C-alpha positions in Angstrom: 140.2 73.6 84.6 140.6 71.0 87.7 138.6 72.0 90.9 140.6 72.3 94.0 139.5 70.7 96.9 138.4 74.3 98.5 136.7 74.8 95.5 134.5 71.6 95.6 134.0 72.3 99.4 132.7 76.2 98.5 130.3 74.6 95.5 129.1 72.3 97.8 127.9 74.5 100.9 126.1 76.4 98.0 124.3 73.6 97.3 123.3 72.6 100.7 119.5 73.4 101.1 118.1 73.1 104.5 114.5 74.8 103.6 113.3 78.0 105.5 114.9 77.9 108.3 113.1 81.4 109.7 109.9 79.3 110.7 110.6 75.3 111.5 108.3 73.1 113.2 109.2 69.7 111.0 112.6 67.7 111.4 115.4 69.0 109.2 117.2 66.7 106.2 120.8 66.9 107.0 123.4 65.5 104.3 126.2 63.5 105.5 127.9 64.3 101.9 128.1 67.4 99.5 126.9 66.9 96.1 130.6 66.6 94.7 131.6 64.2 97.6 132.9 66.1 100.7 131.8 65.0 104.0 129.6 66.9 106.3 129.1 66.9 109.9 126.9 68.7 111.7 126.4 69.7 115.5 124.0 71.4 117.3 124.5 73.8 120.3 121.0 73.1 122.0 120.2 69.4 121.5 116.9 70.1 123.6 115.3 71.4 120.4 117.4 70.3 117.2 119.7 67.3 117.2 122.4 66.1 115.1 120.8 64.2 112.8 118.4 66.9 112.1 115.4 66.0 114.4 113.5 68.7 116.1 111.7 69.2 119.5 109.2 72.2 119.3 109.6 74.0 122.6 106.4 74.1 124.9 103.6 76.8 124.0 104.1 79.7 126.5 108.3 79.5 127.0 108.7 81.1 123.7 110.5 80.1 120.0 114.1 78.9 120.4 117.2 80.1 117.8 119.6 77.4 117.6 122.9 77.4 115.9 123.9 74.7 113.9 127.5 74.0 112.8 128.6 72.1 109.9 131.8 71.2 109.2 132.5 70.2 105.3 135.7 68.4 104.3 137.6 67.0 101.3 140.9 65.9 100.5 142.5 67.8 103.4 140.4 70.7 103.3 138.3 72.0 105.9 135.6 74.3 105.9 132.4 75.6 108.2 129.4 77.2 108.0 126.5 78.2 110.9 123.3 78.0 109.9 120.9 79.9 112.5 117.8 77.4 112.9 114.7 79.2 114.3 112.4 76.8 115.9 108.7 77.9 116.5 107.2 77.0 120.0 104.1 74.8 120.3 100.8 76.5 118.9 98.6 78.0 121.9 96.2 75.5 123.5 93.1 77.2 123.9 89.6 75.8 125.0 86.7 76.7 122.6 83.6 77.9 124.2 81.4 77.9 120.6 80.9 77.9 116.8 79.6 81.2 116.1 76.0 80.7 114.6 75.8 81.5 110.2 73.3 82.5 108.3 72.8 81.9 104.6 70.2 82.4 102.1 70.1 80.4 98.8 67.9 79.8 95.4 65.4 76.8 95.4 66.3 73.9 93.4 69.8 75.3 92.9 73.2 73.4 94.1 74.4 75.6 96.7 78.0 76.1 98.1 77.6 76.0 102.1 80.4 77.7 103.7 83.3 75.7 104.3 84.3 77.3 107.7 82.8 78.7 110.8 84.3 81.4 113.7 84.9 79.7 117.0 85.1 81.5 120.1 87.4 80.8 122.7 87.9 80.8 126.5 90.1 83.7 126.4 88.1 85.9 124.1 89.7 85.7 121.1 88.2 84.2 117.9 89.2 81.6 115.6 88.0 79.6 112.1 87.9 75.8 111.4 86.7 73.9 108.6 83.3 72.4 108.9 81.3 69.9 107.2 77.4 70.4 107.4 75.2 67.2 107.8 74.0 66.4 104.2 77.7 68.1 103.0 79.0 71.4 102.0 76.7 71.4 98.9 73.5 70.7 98.6 70.4 71.5 96.7 67.0 72.5 98.0 63.6 71.8 96.3 61.3 74.1 98.6 61.4 77.0 99.8 61.5 77.8 103.9 63.9 77.7 106.6 66.0 75.0 107.3 68.8 74.5 110.3 71.8 72.7 109.6 74.6 71.3 112.0 77.9 71.1 111.1 81.0 69.3 112.7 84.1 71.4 113.4 87.4 70.0 112.2 89.5 69.2 115.5 87.2 70.8 117.8 84.0 69.4 120.0 81.5 71.8 119.3 78.6 71.9 117.2 78.1 74.4 114.5 75.2 75.4 113.5 74.2 77.5 109.8 70.6 78.9 109.3 69.4 78.9 105.8 66.6 80.8 104.1 65.5 79.3 100.5 64.1 81.9 98.2 62.6 81.2 94.9 64.7 84.6 93.8 68.2 85.0 95.5 70.5 87.2 93.8 74.3 88.0 94.9 74.6 91.4 96.5 76.2 93.5 93.7 78.7 96.7 94.5 79.2 99.2 91.6 83.1 98.2 90.2 83.5 101.7 88.8 86.4 103.1 91.1 86.1 106.9 92.6 89.8 107.1 91.4 92.3 106.3 89.5 96.1 105.9 89.9 98.3 107.5 87.3 100.6 104.5 87.3 101.5 103.9 83.7 104.3 105.4 83.3 103.1 109.0 83.1 104.5 109.8 87.1 108.4 109.5 87.4 111.0 110.0 90.3 113.2 113.2 90.3 116.8 112.9 91.7 117.9 113.6 95.0 115.8 111.2 97.3 115.8 108.2 98.3 113.4 106.3 96.7 115.2 107.5 93.3 118.7 106.3 94.4 117.2 102.6 95.2 115.2 102.5 91.9 118.5 103.1 89.9 120.6 101.0 92.5 117.6 98.1 91.2 118.3 98.9 87.9 122.0 98.2 87.9 120.9 95.1 89.8 118.3 93.8 86.9 120.9 94.3 84.3 123.8 92.4 85.7 121.5 89.2 85.9 122.5 86.4 83.9 118.9 85.8 82.3 120.0 81.7 81.3 120.7 81.4 84.6 117.0 82.4 85.9 116.1 80.0 83.4 118.1 76.9 84.4 115.4 75.4 86.8 113.0 75.3 83.7 115.0 74.2 80.8 116.9 71.3 83.3 113.2 70.2 84.1 112.2 70.2 80.5 115.4 68.1 79.3 116.7 71.3 77.4 120.2 72.6 76.9 121.0 75.2 79.8 123.5 77.2 77.7 126.2 76.6 80.5 124.5 78.6 83.3 125.1 78.3 87.0 122.7 76.3 89.2 120.8 79.1 90.9 121.3 78.7 95.1 119.1 79.2 97.9 115.0 78.5 97.4 115.6 78.1 93.8 118.3 75.6 94.0 117.7 72.2 92.3 117.3 70.8 96.3 114.5 73.3 96.6 110.7 72.7 95.9 110.3 76.3 95.4 112.7 76.7 92.7 111.3 78.9 90.1 109.3 81.3 92.0 112.1 84.5 91.9 112.1 83.7 87.6 108.5 85.1 88.1 109.2 87.8 90.4 112.0 88.8 88.1 109.8 88.8 85.2 107.6 91.5 87.1 110.6 92.9 88.2 111.8 93.7 84.5 107.9 94.6 83.7 107.8 97.0 86.1 111.4 98.4 85.5 110.3 99.1 82.0 107.1 101.1 82.5 109.1 103.0 84.9 112.2 103.6 82.7 111.9 102.5 79.4 115.0 101.1 79.3 116.0 99.2 76.0 117.8 96.9 77.6 115.6 96.1 80.5 112.8 95.5 77.4 115.2 93.0 75.7 115.7 91.2 78.3 112.1 90.9 79.2 111.5 89.7 76.1 114.0 86.8 76.1 112.8 85.6 79.3 108.9 85.6 78.0 110.3 84.0 74.6 112.8 81.3 76.0 110.2 79.6 79.1 107.7 79.6 76.1 110.2 77.3 74.5 110.1 75.1 77.8 106.2 75.4 78.0 106.0 74.5 74.4 108.4 71.3 75.2 106.7 70.3 78.4 103.4 69.9 76.4 105.2 67.4 74.0 106.9 65.8 77.1 105.7 62.4 78.8 104.6 62.7 82.0 103.3 66.6 81.5 100.2 68.0 80.6 99.8 70.8 77.9 100.1 74.4 79.5 102.2 73.1 82.3 105.3 75.5 82.9 107.8 74.9 85.9 111.2 74.4 87.4 110.2 70.6 88.3 108.0 68.3 87.4 103.7 68.2 88.2 104.6 65.6 90.9 104.0 68.1 93.9 101.0 69.2 92.6 100.1 65.3 92.5 101.2 64.7 96.1 99.2 68.1 97.0 96.1 66.6 96.1 96.8 63.2 97.9 97.1 65.1 101.0 101.0 65.7 101.5 102.4 68.2 103.5 105.6 70.2 104.0 108.7 69.7 103.5 107.5 66.9 101.3 106.1 69.1 99.3 106.3 73.2 99.4 103.7 75.2 97.6 103.6 74.4 94.0 100.6 76.9 93.6 102.6 79.5 95.0 105.7 78.9 92.9 103.1 79.2 90.0 101.4 82.0 90.9 104.9 84.3 90.4 105.0 82.6 87.0 101.4 83.9 85.7 101.9 87.3 87.5 105.0 87.6 85.9 103.5 86.9 82.5 100.5 88.9 83.2 102.9 92.3 83.9 104.6 91.7 80.9 102.1 91.9 78.8 100.0 94.6 81.1 103.1 96.7 81.5 105.1 95.9 78.0 102.6 94.8 75.7 104.3 91.3 74.8 101.4 89.3 73.3 103.5 86.2 73.8 103.1 86.6 77.8 99.7 86.9 77.9 99.7 83.4 75.4 101.7 81.7 77.8 99.9 82.9 81.0 96.5 81.6 79.1 97.9 78.2 78.6 99.2 77.9 82.0 95.6 79.0 83.1 94.2 76.1 81.0 96.3 73.8 82.7 95.1 74.5 86.5 91.3 75.2 85.0 91.9 71.0 83.5 93.2 70.4 86.9 91.6 71.6 89.4 88.0 71.4 87.4 88.1 67.3 88.6 87.9 68.5 92.1 85.2 69.2 94.6 85.2 72.5 96.5 85.7 70.3 99.7 88.8 69.0 98.2 90.0 72.1 97.2 89.3 73.9 100.4 91.8 71.1 102.1 94.5 71.6 100.4 94.2 75.4 100.6 94.1 74.9 104.2 97.5 72.9 104.4 99.9 74.9 105.8 102.8 75.9 104.0 101.8 73.0 100.8 98.8 74.8 100.6 99.7 78.5 99.9 99.1 79.3 96.7 100.0 83.3 96.4 97.4 85.1 94.6 96.2 82.7 92.4 92.7 84.1 92.7 93.8 87.4 91.5 96.0 86.1 88.6 93.0 84.1 87.2 90.5 87.0 87.8 93.1 89.3 85.9 92.9 86.5 82.8 89.2 86.3 83.3 89.5 90.2 82.6 91.9 90.0 79.5 90.2 87.4 77.7 86.3 87.0 78.7 86.9 82.9 79.1 84.9 82.3 81.8 86.9 79.5 82.5 89.6 81.8 84.4 86.9 83.1 86.1 85.3 79.5 87.3 89.1 79.0 88.1 89.3 81.8 90.1 86.4 80.9 92.4 88.3 77.3 92.9 90.9 79.5 95.5 88.2 81.0 97.7 89.4 80.4 101.0 86.6 80.2 103.4 88.8 79.7 106.4 90.1 83.5 105.8 87.0 84.8 103.8 83.7 83.6 106.1 85.2 84.9 109.2 86.2 88.2 107.3 82.8 88.4 105.6 81.1 88.2 109.2 83.5 90.7 110.6 85.7 88.6 113.4 89.0 89.3 113.5 90.4 85.5 113.4 94.3 86.4 112.2 95.9 85.1 115.6 97.9 82.6 114.6 97.5 82.6 110.8 100.3 82.8 108.0 100.5 86.3 107.3 102.0 86.4 103.5 100.2 83.1 102.8 96.6 85.1 103.8 97.3 88.7 102.3 97.7 87.6 98.6 94.2 85.8 98.9 92.7 89.4 100.2 94.6 91.5 97.3 92.9 88.6 95.2 89.3 89.6 96.2 89.6 92.9 95.4 90.4 91.8 91.8 87.6 88.9 92.0 85.4 92.2 93.1 86.5 94.1 90.4 85.7 90.8 87.6 82.3 90.2 89.4 80.7 93.0 91.2 79.9 90.9 93.9 79.8 92.9 97.0 81.0 90.3 99.6 84.4 90.1 98.2 84.9 94.1 98.6 83.7 93.4 102.2 86.5 90.7 103.2 88.9 93.0 101.4 87.8 96.1 103.5 87.5 94.1 107.0 90.7 92.2 106.3 92.7 95.7 106.1 90.8 97.4 108.8 91.5 94.5 111.7 95.6 94.5 110.2 96.1 98.1 110.5 94.3 98.6 113.7 95.4 95.6 115.8 98.1 93.5 114.0 101.1 96.2 113.1 104.0 98.1 114.3 105.6 101.5 113.8 106.9 101.0 110.6 104.0 99.4 109.1 105.0 96.1 108.9 103.2 92.9 110.7 103.9 89.8 112.0 106.3 87.7 114.3 108.3 84.7 112.7 105.7 85.1 109.3 102.6 84.6 111.5 100.0 87.2 113.0 99.9 87.8 116.5 97.2 88.2 118.9 95.2 91.6 118.5 97.0 94.5 120.2 99.9 91.9 120.9 102.6 93.6 119.2 104.2 94.4 122.9 104.8 90.9 123.1 106.3 90.4 119.8 109.2 92.8 119.6 111.9 90.0 118.3 114.4 89.8 115.3 111.8 88.1 113.0 108.8 90.6 113.3 107.7 92.7 109.9 108.7 90.1 106.7 109.0 92.3 103.7 106.7 90.4 101.5 103.5 91.1 103.7 104.3 95.4 103.8 104.7 94.5 99.7 101.5 93.1 99.6 99.9 94.9 102.2 100.3 97.7 100.0 98.8 96.3 96.7 95.5 95.7 98.8 96.0 99.3 100.5 96.1 100.8 96.7 93.2 98.5 95.3 91.0 100.0 98.6 91.7 103.3 97.8 90.4 103.6 94.7 86.9 102.9 95.9 87.2 105.3 98.9 90.0 107.6 98.5 90.4 108.5 102.3 93.2 109.9 104.0 93.8 106.7 106.5 94.6 104.4 103.6 97.7 106.8 101.9 98.8 107.6 106.0 99.5 103.8 106.2 100.6 103.9 102.9 103.0 106.4 103.7 104.2 105.0 107.0 104.9 101.5 105.3 106.6 102.9 102.1 109.1 104.9 103.8 109.6 103.0 107.0 109.8 99.4 105.7 109.7 99.0 102.2 112.7 102.1 101.7 114.5 100.6 104.5 114.5 97.2 103.6 116.6 97.0 100.4 120.6 97.1 100.2 122.0 100.3 99.2 124.6 98.6 97.1 123.6 96.8 93.7 123.4 93.3 95.0 119.5 92.7 95.1 119.4 92.3 99.1 116.5 92.2 101.1 115.6 91.8 104.4 113.4 88.9 105.1 112.5 90.6 108.4 112.9 93.7 109.6 114.2 93.0 113.6 112.6 95.4 116.3 114.4 93.6 119.2 116.5 95.9 120.7 120.1 96.1 119.9 119.1 94.4 115.9 120.7 94.9 113.0 119.4 94.6 109.1 120.3 91.5 107.7 119.6 91.1 104.2 119.2 87.7 102.7 120.2 87.3 99.2 119.1 83.3 99.0 116.5 83.9 96.7 113.8 84.2 99.2 110.1 85.1 98.6 111.1 88.2 100.3 114.1 88.7 97.5 111.4 88.7 94.8 109.2 91.3 96.1 111.8 93.2 96.6 112.7 93.3 93.3 109.5 94.6 92.2 109.4 96.6 95.3 111.8 99.4 93.8 110.0 99.8 91.0 106.4 100.8 92.7 107.4 103.8 94.4 105.8 106.1 91.8 102.2 104.2 92.0 100.5 106.1 94.6 101.3 109.7 94.6 98.8 110.8 92.3 95.4 109.7 91.5 92.8 111.6 89.6 89.3 111.7 88.7 87.0 113.5 86.1 88.3 117.1 87.5 90.3 116.1 90.5 94.0 115.4 91.1 94.9 113.8 94.5 98.7 114.3 95.9 98.9 111.7 98.0 102.9 111.2 98.8 105.6 113.6 99.1 108.1 112.3 96.9 110.1 114.3 94.4 108.3 113.7 91.4 107.0 114.7 88.3 103.1 113.5 86.4 101.7 114.6 83.2 98.2 114.8 82.8 97.5 114.4 79.4 93.5 115.0 79.2 93.8 118.1 81.0 97.2 119.2 79.7 98.5 119.6 83.4 102.2 119.0 84.1 103.0 118.9 87.6 106.4 119.0 89.0 106.6 118.1 92.9 109.4 118.9 94.9 110.3 118.1 98.7 112.3 119.9 101.0 115.0 118.5 102.7 112.7 119.3 106.0 110.0 117.0 104.9 107.3 119.0 105.9 107.9 121.5 103.1 106.3 120.8 99.4 106.5 123.0 96.5 104.4 122.0 93.6 104.9 123.6 90.4 102.1 123.7 87.4 102.5 123.9 83.7 99.8 123.7 80.7 96.1 124.6 80.8 94.2 122.4 83.0 92.2 123.5 85.4 90.9 121.3 87.8 90.4 120.6 91.8 93.5 119.9 93.9 93.5 117.3 96.8 96.4 117.4 98.6 96.3 114.8 101.6 96.9 116.4 105.3 99.4 113.6 106.8 99.0 112.3 110.3 102.6 113.9 111.1 100.9 117.3 110.6 99.8 117.7 114.5 99.3 121.2 114.0 98.6 124.0 111.8 99.7 124.1 108.2 100.6 127.0 106.1 99.8 127.7 102.4 101.2 129.8 99.5 99.8 130.6 95.9 101.9 132.2 93.5 104.0 133.4 96.7 101.0 134.9 98.4 99.4 133.7 101.7 96.3 131.6 101.0 93.6 130.0 103.1 92.9 126.3 101.9 90.7 124.2 104.1 91.2 120.7 104.7 87.9 118.2 104.2 86.4 115.4 106.1 88.4 112.9 103.9 91.7 114.4 105.3 92.8 116.1 102.1 93.0 120.1 101.6 91.3 121.4 98.6 92.6 124.1 96.2 91.4 125.1 92.9 93.9 125.1 90.5 93.6 127.6 87.6 95.6 128.4 84.6 97.1 131.1 86.8 98.2 129.2 89.3 101.7 128.4 88.9 102.8 127.7 92.5 101.7 126.2 95.7 103.7 125.7 98.4 103.2 124.0 101.7 104.7 124.1 104.8 103.3 120.9 107.5 105.8 122.2 110.1 106.6 118.4 111.3 108.1 118.1 114.8 110.1 115.5 116.7 107.4 113.4 118.3 106.4 110.3 120.6 104.3 107.8 119.4 103.4 105.7 122.1 102.6 101.6 121.5 98.9 101.3 121.4 99.2 98.3 123.3 101.6 99.1 126.2 101.8 102.1 128.4 105.4 102.3 128.6 106.8 101.2 124.8 107.4 103.9 122.6 109.1 105.2 118.9 110.6 108.6 117.9 109.8 110.0 115.2 110.1 113.2 112.8 107.6 113.7 109.5 106.6 110.7 107.9 109.8 109.1 109.6 110.4 106.5 112.7 113.8 107.4 113.9 116.0 104.8 115.2 118.5 105.2 117.9 122.4 103.7 117.3 123.1 102.0 120.0 124.6 97.7 120.2 123.1 98.0 123.8 120.7 94.6 123.6 118.1 95.8 126.4 115.8 98.4 125.8 117.1 101.9 126.1 115.0 103.8 128.8 114.4 107.5 128.9 112.6 109.4 131.2 109.3 110.5 130.2 109.5 114.1 131.3 111.2 116.2 128.4 110.4 113.7 125.6 107.6 114.7 123.8 107.2 117.5 121.2 104.5 119.2 123.9 107.1 118.5 126.5 109.9 120.7 124.6 111.6 117.7 123.4 115.0 119.1 122.0 117.5 117.7 119.5 120.6 119.0 117.5 120.0 118.3 113.8 123.2 116.6 112.6 122.7 116.0 109.0 119.7 117.7 107.3 120.2 115.7 103.9 119.6 112.2 105.6 117.8 114.2 109.1 120.1 112.6 111.6 119.7 113.8 114.7 121.4 113.8 118.5 119.5 113.7 121.7 120.7 113.7 125.3 123.7 116.3 126.3 125.2 113.0 128.4 123.9 109.9 126.1 124.5 111.6 122.9 122.6 109.2 121.4 122.3 109.2 117.3 118.7 109.3 115.7 118.0 108.4 112.1 115.4 107.3 109.7 115.2 103.8 109.1 115.9 103.9 105.8 119.3 105.6 106.2 120.2 102.9 108.5 122.8 100.1 106.4 124.6 97.5 109.4 124.5 99.8 112.6 122.7 97.8 115.5 119.7 100.0 116.4 116.7 100.4 118.6 113.5 101.2 117.0 111.1 100.7 120.3 112.3 102.0 123.6 110.9 102.5 127.0 109.5 105.2 129.2 110.7 105.1 132.9 
């Protein structure tokens, strides 16, 4: 079929790739011609920060980021189309004066080459803490031949301060260990399923429809093309997987993980067939790469090995873009396919790719690796440490554990181990997967410091760096501690950040089954994960959840990172509902669901009333156990319990869980937590708040782009806030006789402009 001029322009528009326009720091490469020959001219509506030739001038620190509209006009044979790209240019980083480096202490074993800390904690003149890489006199890997105490000075990268490291050399120096036996285990291997009639069930079913609509050959396009194989007439991918994008291939890895999780949840045969096809075809690509000039055995990717070469040479974004990040998505996908669908070929592919990484990185020193991981954007590696720890656990090959250690990131791990919050200014989603990897490394090695790093990181983020919906970050970056009030923009709460924080939360809960972990899990799953996906089977997910007044959700179907984690998230709603020990069942999340504890011969059906405070548990089978039912943070008053339709007393323990003994005679338990409308004040602001009901954060529907203001009197449950419940199923409220504002949970909002935060007069 002959293409019309309009069709040619449409294709060229799809093929234009300008990079990640959400966080621009560098000049943009603006093409003058499209792939099919259309002429492109560019205009900027603010040339102070972005010129038509693509050159970028970042705003001075303190005046804020700038959003610039970049207009493109495409012309071909008389046909004309226009497209506008929203470009978010980051202000220059904050300039602070470093006062001193915090001294470090370490113990090492005599006569053994020791890896010294590769980073130090710095105190700034504003009282905040940061971290930088350090080079110690004598080098960062040293051997000490006699016992005693030594002091080394270090040169701190980019700072005029001297670091100090006090070393004690011992005859015997053992790594501190911690028992890796989980205190509780999740019922997440397919024994738990969602029941109909909930926003979570509908989201999952919508995702299944979307997965079945995906053209698998298109998902394989980049790999087959890079390997010189037949692409079977498939169309190129768009967005972050386009041929122009250096991150291409990452969505395919996410897709394999999503299919694996989907099969675990549904046992759907078509999903399994699609998953098998993806694994088998990528294995063929890997085999072709291994016999192709310029490639090494085991390589798998949607481009050549050049990006990895350039990263080792010190190249930066935008010339390269996070090659190990993309590879992690593929590794994680293959491991998920093996673990959740028992596809042996997937493990074989992962092992070969793993040895390719080992052979590459084992040539480098620890310092050279750390330099790569400290390279912003280019050095982002996702959760490679997690994947290699998993590979080691599955195969017991020590090369994989050695490789996992090569991804230790001292600039993050050292301050977390020393219990200093240095997250300000760090790229949130670059670092959270590394911390998830710490938990996997702890499990693989029993080394306590990995657990300590993960625990302090989680405490720091959830206490000082999150919004009411559980999300974190502004323009992908962690803001200063207790700084949320200064960051209520349209670029808050990146979806990937919440996805990975929930992974971390689940792992920590295994070793410390305390209510605070599942309180956070519920907050984030209900108010960000469930609120981020499109209600239609498009696969779209919000990149950022906007918290500026009068914002609207903006799903990004451009194969972004958040599109990838969005696919996976819709298959993970059951993962943390139920946990168990030898004689105890934890009920953490209140969702319409059922589970079967096979070892105990116990079936549980959980039904949640439309009013989210009413929980009904039905039991069958002979199993007897202790039930621990979470008392949620939003239960401000008393709760009531009925067992077999009779009132009962059930006490709440210090861990935040209500304890009930289930006997064979126990068939029904009803709990009413009596939720009320309540105000949650922003921790770091005296006049900024959200309205909430039960586990749901409510937003007011309004197109006004300045903060809504309310008189404190009568606005809190303690002060008799009254609201009319308009829709019990969707929990839609109306407050105020004059304003008549409509409020609804974030997960119910579609394209409406809304306000999450508001001000008190």
